[in-house]
All heavy atoms as a GROMACS GRO file, in nm:
protein
  456
    1MET      N    1   0.088  -0.125   0.013
    1MET     CA    2  -0.004  -0.004  -0.002
    1MET      C    3   0.089   0.122  -0.001
    1MET      O    4   0.046   0.217  -0.074
    1MET     CB    5  -0.084  -0.003   0.121
    1MET     CG    6  -0.174   0.126   0.125
    1MET     SD    7  -0.348   0.125   0.181
    1MET     CE    8  -0.399  -0.035   0.209
    2LEU      N    9   0.204   0.123   0.077
    2LEU     CA   10   0.278   0.225   0.076
    2LEU      C   11   0.352   0.264  -0.072
    2LEU      O   12   0.370   0.371  -0.097
    2LEU     CB   13   0.402   0.215   0.186
    2LEU     CG   14   0.350   0.238   0.328
    2LEU    CD1   15   0.468   0.211   0.425
    2LEU    CD2   16   0.301   0.359   0.347
    3GLN      N   17   0.377   0.167  -0.130
    3GLN     CA   18   0.433   0.178  -0.277
    3GLN      C   19   0.332   0.249  -0.367
    3GLN      O   20   0.359   0.330  -0.440
    3GLN     CB   21   0.476   0.043  -0.326
    3GLN     CG   22   0.549   0.064  -0.465
    3GLN     CD   23   0.676   0.137  -0.452
    3GLN    OE1   24   0.763   0.106  -0.374
    3GLN    NE2   25   0.693   0.239  -0.526
    4LEU      N   26   0.209   0.198  -0.342
    4LEU     CA   27   0.095   0.271  -0.431
    4LEU      C   28   0.091   0.427  -0.389
    4LEU      O   29   0.082   0.510  -0.475
    4LEU     CB   30  -0.043   0.212  -0.391
    4LEU     CG   31  -0.073   0.080  -0.451
    4LEU    CD1   32  -0.203   0.021  -0.394
    4LEU    CD2   33  -0.071   0.080  -0.598
    5LEU      N   34   0.102   0.445  -0.270
    5LEU     CA   35   0.091   0.591  -0.220
    5LEU      C   36   0.220   0.670  -0.273
    5LEU      O   37   0.200   0.782  -0.328
    5LEU     CB   38   0.086   0.601  -0.064
    5LEU     CG   39   0.087   0.747  -0.007
    5LEU    CD1   40  -0.033   0.822  -0.070
    5LEU    CD2   41   0.091   0.744   0.143
    6ASP      N   42   0.336   0.607  -0.258
    6ASP     CA   43   0.461   0.669  -0.304
    6ASP      C   44   0.443   0.696  -0.457
    6ASP      O   45   0.482   0.811  -0.495
    6ASP     CB   46   0.588   0.582  -0.275
    6ASP     CG   47   0.620   0.577  -0.132
    6ASP    OD1   48   0.576   0.667  -0.057
    6ASP    OD2   49   0.698   0.495  -0.100
    7ASP      N   50   0.401   0.604  -0.532
    7ASP     CA   51   0.384   0.619  -0.682
    7ASP      C   52   0.296   0.734  -0.700
    7ASP      O   53   0.314   0.816  -0.798
    7ASP     CB   54   0.349   0.492  -0.745
    7ASP     CG   55   0.445   0.384  -0.734
    7ASP    OD1   56   0.566   0.403  -0.715
    7ASP    OD2   57   0.420   0.266  -0.761
    8HIS      N   58   0.177   0.738  -0.646
    8HIS     CA   59   0.070   0.842  -0.657
    8HIS      C   60   0.136   0.972  -0.630
    8HIS      O   61   0.110   1.066  -0.713
    8HIS     CB   62  -0.046   0.803  -0.571
    8HIS     CG   63  -0.148   0.915  -0.584
    8HIS    ND1   64  -0.212   0.929  -0.698
    8HIS    CD2   65  -0.210   0.980  -0.485
    8HIS    CE1   66  -0.301   1.031  -0.682
    8HIS    NE2   67  -0.298   1.068  -0.541
    9LEU      N   68   0.215   0.986  -0.517
    9LEU     CA   69   0.257   1.120  -0.487
    9LEU      C   70   0.357   1.164  -0.577
    9LEU      O   71   0.374   1.278  -0.608
    9LEU     CB   72   0.319   1.108  -0.344
    9LEU     CG   73   0.211   1.093  -0.218
    9LEU    CD1   74   0.273   1.083  -0.095
    9LEU    CD2   75   0.112   1.204  -0.228
   10ALA      N   76   0.446   1.059  -0.633
   10ALA     CA   77   0.539   1.110  -0.740
   10ALA      C   78   0.476   1.162  -0.865
   10ALA      O   79   0.530   1.253  -0.924
   10ALA     CB   80   0.632   0.988  -0.762
   11GLU      N   81   0.366   1.094  -0.900
   11GLU     CA   82   0.296   1.125  -1.026
   11GLU      C   83   0.238   1.257  -0.983
   11GLU      O   84   0.242   1.357  -1.085
   11GLU     CB   85   0.188   1.027  -1.043
   11GLU     CG   86   0.113   1.056  -1.177
   11GLU     CD   87   0.016   0.954  -1.226
   11GLU    OE1   88  -0.027   0.862  -1.134
   11GLU    OE2   89  -0.025   0.956  -1.340
   12LEU      N   90   0.176   1.298  -0.885
   12LEU     CA   91   0.117   1.421  -0.846
   12LEU      C   92   0.226   1.536  -0.847
   12LEU      O   93   0.203   1.641  -0.897
   12LEU     CB   94   0.040   1.425  -0.712
   12LEU     CG   95  -0.082   1.348  -0.716
   12LEU    CD1   96  -0.148   1.343  -0.584
   12LEU    CD2   97  -0.184   1.401  -0.813
   13ALA      N   98   0.347   1.497  -0.791
   13ALA     CA   99   0.461   1.597  -0.795
   13ALA      C  100   0.499   1.627  -0.938
   13ALA      O  101   0.536   1.749  -0.963
   13ALA     CB  102   0.574   1.543  -0.708
   14ALA      N  103   0.509   1.538  -1.020
   14ALA     CA  104   0.540   1.561  -1.159
   14ALA      C  105   0.440   1.652  -1.222
   14ALA      O  106   0.472   1.745  -1.304
   14ALA     CB  107   0.560   1.428  -1.228
   15LEU      N  108   0.310   1.633  -1.200
   15LEU     CA  109   0.206   1.700  -1.260
   15LEU      C  110   0.198   1.848  -1.205
   15LEU      O  111   0.168   1.940  -1.273
   15LEU     CB  112   0.069   1.640  -1.232
   15LEU     CG  113   0.044   1.512  -1.315
   15LEU    CD1  114  -0.077   1.432  -1.267
   15LEU    CD2  115   0.025   1.530  -1.462
   16ARG      N  116   0.232   1.860  -1.071
   16ARG     CA  117   0.240   1.987  -1.015
   16ARG      C  118   0.353   2.067  -1.080
   16ARG      O  119   0.341   2.193  -1.098
   16ARG     CB  120   0.280   1.974  -0.867
   16ARG     CG  121   0.278   2.112  -0.794
   16ARG     CD  122   0.324   2.095  -0.641
   16ARG     NE  123   0.306   2.228  -0.582
   16ARG     CZ  124   0.378   2.337  -0.600
   16ARG    NH1  125   0.472   2.332  -0.691
   16ARG    NH2  126   0.357   2.442  -0.533
   17HIS      N  127   0.459   2.014  -1.112
   17HIS     CA  128   0.571   2.068  -1.188
   17HIS      C  129   0.519   2.132  -1.304
   17HIS      O  130   0.565   2.250  -1.359
   17HIS     CB  131   0.689   1.983  -1.210
   17HIS     CG  132   0.800   2.033  -1.278
   17HIS    ND1  133   0.889   2.120  -1.222
   17HIS    CD2  134   0.838   2.027  -1.402
   17HIS    CE1  135   0.979   2.161  -1.304
   17HIS    NE2  136   0.960   2.108  -1.427
   18VAL      N  137   0.433   2.055  -1.390
   18VAL     CA  138   0.380   2.102  -1.511
   18VAL      C  139   0.277   2.231  -1.477
   18VAL      O  140   0.294   2.336  -1.548
   18VAL     CB  141   0.294   2.003  -1.588
   18VAL    CG1  142   0.227   2.054  -1.704
   18VAL    CG2  143   0.391   1.885  -1.623
   19LEU      N  144   0.201   2.223  -1.370
   19LEU     CA  145   0.102   2.318  -1.344
   19LEU      C  146   0.172   2.456  -1.294
   19LEU      O  147   0.122   2.561  -1.317
   19LEU     CB  148   0.012   2.266  -1.229
   19LEU     CG  149  -0.092   2.168  -1.274
   19LEU    CD1  150  -0.158   2.114  -1.156
   19LEU    CD2  151  -0.205   2.227  -1.371
   20ALA      N  152   0.286   2.432  -1.221
   20ALA     CA  153   0.357   2.549  -1.178
   20ALA      C  154   0.464   2.606  -1.268
   20ALA      O  155   0.548   2.691  -1.225
   20ALA     CB  156   0.415   2.513  -1.031
   21ALA      N  157   0.474   2.556  -1.381
   21ALA     CA  158   0.582   2.595  -1.479
   21ALA      C  159   0.582   2.739  -1.493
   21ALA      O  160   0.488   2.806  -1.532
   21ALA     CB  161   0.575   2.527  -1.616
   22ALA      N  162   0.711   2.800  -1.473
   22ALA     CA  163   0.719   2.943  -1.493
   22ALA      C  164   0.783   2.968  -1.637
   22ALA      O  165   0.885   3.016  -1.658
   22ALA     CB  166   0.810   3.006  -1.381
   23ARG      N  167   0.702   2.928  -1.737
   23ARG     CA  168   0.731   2.929  -1.873
   23ARG      C  169   0.622   2.941  -1.949
   23ARG      O  170   0.506   2.907  -1.901
   23ARG     CB  171   0.818   2.812  -1.911
   23ARG     CG  172   0.746   2.673  -1.898
   23ARG     CD  173   0.811   2.556  -1.943
   23ARG     NE  174   0.743   2.430  -1.915
   23ARG     CZ  175   0.639   2.394  -1.982
   23ARG    NH1  176   0.572   2.462  -2.069
   23ARG    NH2  177   0.569   2.284  -1.952
   24PRO      N  178   0.619   2.979  -2.078
   24PRO     CA  179   0.499   2.980  -2.159
   24PRO      C  180   0.458   2.840  -2.191
   24PRO      O  181   0.536   2.745  -2.202
   24PRO     CB  182   0.555   3.035  -2.295
   24PRO     CG  183   0.676   3.118  -2.254
   24PRO     CD  184   0.741   3.044  -2.144
   25VAL      N  185   0.327   2.814  -2.182
   25VAL     CA  186   0.282   2.683  -2.202
   25VAL      C  187   0.176   2.681  -2.323
   25VAL      O  188   0.135   2.786  -2.354
   25VAL     CB  189   0.201   2.630  -2.077
   25VAL    CG1  190   0.305   2.612  -1.964
   25VAL    CG2  191   0.090   2.728  -2.032
   26HIS      N  192   0.158   2.570  -2.366
   26HIS     CA  193   0.063   2.558  -2.489
   26HIS      C  194  -0.068   2.561  -2.442
   26HIS      O  195  -0.095   2.525  -2.324
   26HIS     CB  196   0.090   2.418  -2.556
   26HIS     CG  197   0.228   2.404  -2.614
   26HIS    ND1  198   0.280   2.475  -2.726
   26HIS    CD2  199   0.330   2.322  -2.571
   26HIS    CE1  200   0.391   2.443  -2.748
   26HIS    NE2  201   0.443   2.350  -2.659
   27MET      N  202  -0.167   2.604  -2.522
   27MET     CA  203  -0.303   2.632  -2.481
   27MET      C  204  -0.355   2.480  -2.442
   27MET      O  205  -0.335   2.393  -2.498
   27MET     CB  206  -0.385   2.681  -2.606
   27MET     CG  207  -0.528   2.696  -2.562
   27MET     SD  208  -0.627   2.760  -2.694
   27MET     CE  209  -0.579   2.936  -2.686
   28GLY      N  210  -0.417   2.475  -2.330
   28GLY     CA  211  -0.472   2.358  -2.275
   28GLY      C  212  -0.383   2.269  -2.193
   28GLY      O  213  -0.421   2.168  -2.137
   29GLU      N  214  -0.247   2.308  -2.195
   29GLU     CA  215  -0.155   2.224  -2.120
   29GLU      C  216  -0.176   2.213  -1.972
   29GLU      O  217  -0.180   2.107  -1.914
   29GLU     CB  218  -0.012   2.280  -2.140
   29GLU     CG  219   0.108   2.196  -2.081
   29GLU     CD  220   0.241   2.244  -2.123
   29GLU    OE1  221   0.249   2.351  -2.194
   29GLU    OE2  222   0.333   2.193  -2.056
   30ARG      N  223  -0.209   2.318  -1.910
   30ARG     CA  224  -0.240   2.320  -1.761
   30ARG      C  225  -0.372   2.255  -1.740
   30ARG      O  226  -0.384   2.173  -1.640
   30ARG     CB  227  -0.234   2.461  -1.707
   30ARG     CG  228  -0.086   2.519  -1.694
   30ARG     CD  229  -0.071   2.645  -1.619
   30ARG     NE  230   0.054   2.681  -1.590
   30ARG     CZ  231   0.118   2.778  -1.639
   30ARG    NH1  232   0.051   2.881  -1.702
   30ARG    NH2  233   0.240   2.804  -1.616
   31LEU      N  234  -0.462   2.274  -1.826
   31LEU     CA  235  -0.595   2.209  -1.807
   31LEU      C  236  -0.572   2.056  -1.821
   31LEU      O  237  -0.633   1.970  -1.730
   31LEU     CB  238  -0.706   2.253  -1.900
   31LEU     CG  239  -0.840   2.188  -1.901
   31LEU    CD1  240  -0.900   2.194  -1.782
   31LEU    CD2  241  -0.914   2.229  -2.020
   32SER      N  242  -0.496   2.000  -1.912
   32SER     CA  243  -0.463   1.871  -1.926
   32SER      C  244  -0.389   1.809  -1.802
   32SER      O  245  -0.423   1.704  -1.756
   32SER     CB  246  -0.372   1.841  -2.049
   32SER     OG  247  -0.452   1.874  -2.180
   33ALA      N  248  -0.299   1.882  -1.743
   33ALA     CA  249  -0.231   1.839  -1.631
   33ALA      C  250  -0.322   1.837  -1.497
   33ALA      O  251  -0.316   1.742  -1.422
   33ALA     CB  252  -0.102   1.943  -1.592
   34ALA      N  253  -0.397   1.934  -1.500
   34ALA     CA  254  -0.506   1.924  -1.386
   34ALA      C  255  -0.610   1.799  -1.398
   34ALA      O  256  -0.638   1.741  -1.305
   34ALA     CB  257  -0.590   2.062  -1.378
   35THR      N  258  -0.646   1.785  -1.524
   35THR     CA  259  -0.729   1.666  -1.560
   35THR      C  260  -0.669   1.532  -1.515
   35THR      O  261  -0.723   1.435  -1.452
   35THR     CB  262  -0.778   1.664  -1.693
   35THR    OG1  263  -0.852   1.785  -1.721
   35THR    CG2  264  -0.861   1.546  -1.730
   36GLU      N  265  -0.532   1.527  -1.542
   36GLU     CA  266  -0.447   1.405  -1.516
   36GLU      C  267  -0.438   1.390  -1.372
   36GLU      O  268  -0.434   1.273  -1.329
   36GLU     CB  269  -0.322   1.414  -1.589
   36GLU     CG  270  -0.241   1.289  -1.586
   36GLU     CD  271  -0.328   1.160  -1.639
   36GLU    OE1  272  -0.405   1.183  -1.750
   36GLU    OE2  273  -0.298   1.058  -1.576
   37THR      N  274  -0.444   1.492  -1.291
   37THR     CA  275  -0.429   1.471  -1.142
   37THR      C  276  -0.547   1.406  -1.094
   37THR      O  277  -0.551   1.315  -0.989
   37THR     CB  278  -0.420   1.610  -1.061
   37THR    OG1  279  -0.524   1.688  -1.077
   37THR    CG2  280  -0.292   1.681  -1.111
   38VAL      N  281  -0.666   1.432  -1.155
   38VAL     CA  282  -0.795   1.363  -1.120
   38VAL      C  283  -0.801   1.223  -1.160
   38VAL      O  284  -0.823   1.130  -1.078
   38VAL     CB  285  -0.915   1.439  -1.179
   38VAL    CG1  286  -1.043   1.357  -1.168
   38VAL    CG2  287  -0.928   1.575  -1.139
   39ARG      N  288  -0.736   1.187  -1.283
   39ARG     CA  289  -0.722   1.064  -1.320
   39ARG      C  290  -0.634   0.976  -1.234
   39ARG      O  291  -0.653   0.858  -1.203
   39ARG     CB  292  -0.686   1.053  -1.464
   39ARG     CG  293  -0.796   1.106  -1.560
   39ARG     CD  294  -0.752   1.097  -1.714
   39ARG     NE  295  -0.865   1.136  -1.791
   39ARG     CZ  296  -0.837   1.204  -1.895
   39ARG    NH1  297  -0.717   1.247  -1.935
   39ARG    NH2  298  -0.941   1.243  -1.971
   40SER      N  299  -0.525   1.049  -1.195
   40SER     CA  300  -0.430   0.980  -1.096
   40SER      C  301  -0.497   0.945  -0.972
   40SER      O  302  -0.476   0.833  -0.916
   40SER     CB  303  -0.305   1.078  -1.076
   40SER     OG  304  -0.224   1.019  -0.982
   41ALA      N  305  -0.577   1.029  -0.916
   41ALA     CA  306  -0.641   0.996  -0.799
   41ALA      C  307  -0.741   0.879  -0.815
   41ALA      O  308  -0.758   0.803  -0.716
   41ALA     CB  309  -0.724   1.121  -0.742
   42GLU      N  310  -0.810   0.884  -0.921
   42GLU     CA  311  -0.907   0.772  -0.952
   42GLU      C  312  -0.835   0.638  -0.959
   42GLU      O  313  -0.874   0.549  -0.893
   42GLU     CB  314  -0.977   0.794  -1.079
   42GLU     CG  315  -1.081   0.909  -1.070
   42GLU     CD  316  -1.141   0.960  -1.198
   42GLU    OE1  317  -1.082   0.928  -1.309
   42GLU    OE2  318  -1.254   1.022  -1.202
   43ARG      N  319  -0.715   0.636  -1.017
   43ARG     CA  320  -0.647   0.509  -1.038
   43ARG      C  321  -0.595   0.465  -0.892
   43ARG      O  322  -0.599   0.344  -0.871
   43ARG     CB  323  -0.519   0.532  -1.116
   43ARG     CG  324  -0.562   0.546  -1.282
   43ARG     CD  325  -0.440   0.530  -1.364
   43ARG     NE  326  -0.341   0.634  -1.347
   43ARG     CZ  327  -0.348   0.759  -1.411
   43ARG    NH1  328  -0.452   0.781  -1.499
   43ARG    NH2  329  -0.259   0.848  -1.383
   44TYR      N  330  -0.540   0.562  -0.815
   44TYR     CA  331  -0.498   0.533  -0.678
   44TYR      C  332  -0.607   0.473  -0.593
   44TYR      O  333  -0.596   0.376  -0.533
   44TYR     CB  334  -0.439   0.669  -0.619
   44TYR     CG  335  -0.400   0.634  -0.474
   44TYR    CD1  336  -0.294   0.556  -0.435
   44TYR    CD2  337  -0.474   0.708  -0.370
   44TYR    CE1  338  -0.255   0.532  -0.315
   44TYR    CE2  339  -0.432   0.694  -0.241
   44TYR     CZ  340  -0.323   0.598  -0.212
   44TYR     OH  341  -0.294   0.588  -0.078
   45ALA      N  342  -0.721   0.542  -0.605
   45ALA     CA  343  -0.842   0.496  -0.533
   45ALA      C  344  -0.883   0.352  -0.565
   45ALA      O  345  -0.909   0.277  -0.482
   45ALA     CB  346  -0.957   0.594  -0.543
   46LEU      N  347  -0.878   0.330  -0.699
   46LEU     CA  348  -0.921   0.204  -0.750
   46LEU      C  349  -0.825   0.093  -0.699
   46LEU      O  350  -0.856  -0.024  -0.659
   46LEU     CB  351  -0.933   0.190  -0.892
   46LEU     CG  352  -1.061   0.261  -0.954
   46LEU    CD1  353  -1.049   0.274  -1.101
   46LEU    CD2  354  -1.186   0.191  -0.906
   47ALA      N  355  -0.686   0.125  -0.699
   47ALA     CA  356  -0.574   0.026  -0.658
   47ALA      C  357  -0.591  -0.008  -0.514
   47ALA      O  358  -0.584  -0.108  -0.468
   47ALA     CB  359  -0.445   0.100  -0.700
   48VAL      N  360  -0.616   0.110  -0.438
   48VAL     CA  361  -0.617   0.090  -0.293
   48VAL      C  362  -0.749   0.016  -0.257
   48VAL      O  363  -0.747  -0.087  -0.171
   48VAL     CB  364  -0.612   0.223  -0.210
   48VAL    CG1  365  -0.650   0.207  -0.066
   48VAL    CG2  366  -0.482   0.285  -0.217
   49GLY      N  367  -0.862   0.047  -0.330
   49GLY     CA  368  -0.981  -0.027  -0.304
   49GLY      C  369  -0.971  -0.176  -0.334
   49GLY      O  370  -1.022  -0.262  -0.260
   50ALA      N  371  -0.896  -0.209  -0.436
   50ALA     CA  372  -0.876  -0.351  -0.468
   50ALA      C  373  -0.790  -0.416  -0.368
   50ALA      O  374  -0.817  -0.546  -0.341
   50ALA     CB  375  -0.801  -0.356  -0.601
   51LEU      N  376  -0.709  -0.358  -0.310
   51LEU     CA  377  -0.620  -0.413  -0.205
   51LEU      C  378  -0.705  -0.435  -0.075
   51LEU      O  379  -0.702  -0.541  -0.004
   51LEU     CB  380  -0.500  -0.315  -0.156
   51LEU     CG  381  -0.386  -0.328  -0.251
   51LEU    CD1  382  -0.278  -0.229  -0.201
   51LEU    CD2  383  -0.326  -0.467  -0.267
   52LEU      N  384  -0.785  -0.350  -0.042
   52LEU     CA  385  -0.885  -0.343   0.067
   52LEU      C  386  -0.982  -0.446   0.054
   52LEU      O  387  -1.030  -0.498   0.162
   52LEU     CB  388  -0.928  -0.216   0.111
   52LEU     CG  389  -0.817  -0.108   0.157
   52LEU    CD1  390  -0.876   0.026   0.176
   52LEU    CD2  391  -0.730  -0.156   0.273
   53ASP      N  392  -1.034  -0.456  -0.061
   53ASP     CA  393  -1.163  -0.539  -0.088
   53ASP      C  394  -1.132  -0.608  -0.217
   53ASP      O  395  -1.185  -0.558  -0.323
   53ASP     CB  396  -1.294  -0.461  -0.082
   53ASP     CG  397  -1.406  -0.553  -0.092
   53ASP    OD1  398  -1.394  -0.677  -0.103
   53ASP    OD2  399  -1.517  -0.500  -0.106
   54PRO      N  400  -1.054  -0.708  -0.224
   54PRO     CA  401  -1.019  -0.766  -0.358
   54PRO      C  402  -1.144  -0.819  -0.429
   54PRO      O  403  -1.144  -0.855  -0.556
   54PRO     CB  404  -0.920  -0.885  -0.324
   54PRO     CG  405  -0.942  -0.907  -0.179
   54PRO     CD  406  -0.992  -0.780  -0.123
   55GLN      N  407  -1.257  -0.858  -0.374
   55GLN     CA  408  -1.366  -0.906  -0.431
   55GLN      C  409  -1.490  -0.818  -0.412
   55GLN      O  410  -1.573  -0.859  -0.321
   55GLN     CB  411  -1.398  -1.059  -0.392
   55GLN     CG  412  -1.288  -1.145  -0.440
   55GLN     CD  413  -1.321  -1.290  -0.393
   55GLN    OE1  414  -1.393  -1.314  -0.302
   55GLN    NE2  415  -1.247  -1.387  -0.458
   56PRO      N  416  -1.499  -0.708  -0.471
   56PRO     CA  417  -1.614  -0.622  -0.438
   56PRO      C  418  -1.731  -0.681  -0.484
   56PRO      O  419  -1.743  -0.761  -0.574
   56PRO     CB  420  -1.582  -0.487  -0.517
   56PRO     CG  421  -1.481  -0.541  -0.631
   56PRO     CD  422  -1.415  -0.648  -0.569
   57ALA      N  423  -1.846  -0.642  -0.409
   57ALA     CA  424  -1.981  -0.697  -0.440
   57ALA      C  425  -2.017  -0.636  -0.584
   57ALA      O  426  -2.004  -0.527  -0.625
   57ALA     CB  427  -2.076  -0.641  -0.338
   58SER      N  428  -2.093  -0.730  -0.656
   58SER     CA  429  -2.135  -0.683  -0.789
   58SER      C  430  -2.256  -0.588  -0.776
   58SER      O  431  -2.328  -0.598  -0.678
   58SER     CB  432  -2.164  -0.804  -0.868
   58SER     OG  433  -2.277  -0.873  -0.817
   59VAL      N  434  -2.277  -0.510  -0.878
   59VAL     CA  435  -2.385  -0.418  -0.880
   59VAL      C  436  -2.511  -0.495  -0.937
   59VAL      O  437  -2.500  -0.550  -1.050
   59VAL     CB  438  -2.349  -0.297  -0.958
   59VAL    CG1  439  -2.462  -0.198  -0.964
   59VAL    CG2  440  -2.225  -0.223  -0.893
   60ALA      N  441  -2.621  -0.488  -0.869
   60ALA     CA  442  -2.741  -0.542  -0.900
   60ALA      C  443  -2.802  -0.451  -1.008
   60ALA      O  444  -2.811  -0.340  -0.995
   60ALA     CB  445  -2.840  -0.574  -0.794
   61ARG      N  446  -2.850  -0.511  -1.112
   61ARG     CA  447  -2.929  -0.440  -1.219
   61ARG      C  448  -3.073  -0.455  -1.219
   61ARG      O  449  -3.132  -0.567  -1.199
   61ARG     CB  450  -2.874  -0.460  -1.346
   61ARG     CG  451  -2.732  -0.408  -1.363
   61ARG     CD  452  -2.675  -0.437  -1.495
   61ARG     NE  453  -2.539  -0.371  -1.511
   61ARG     CZ  454  -2.491  -0.335  -1.617
   61ARG    NH1  455  -2.561  -0.324  -1.736
   61ARG    NH2  456  -2.368  -0.294  -1.619
   0.00000   0.00000   0.00000
């Protein structure tokens, strides 16, 4: 679990570097980086969830 957290934090740090760049950026570059932080959090949540509950209940339809 700690490795998942370390990987997630490293990814967020890299994305933060893009967001905080003190340089001209391409149109949409910061929006893309911000969107990727959300995707990173979703991946992290799914990975941790799978560790905590490897067999989640199925959704009834």
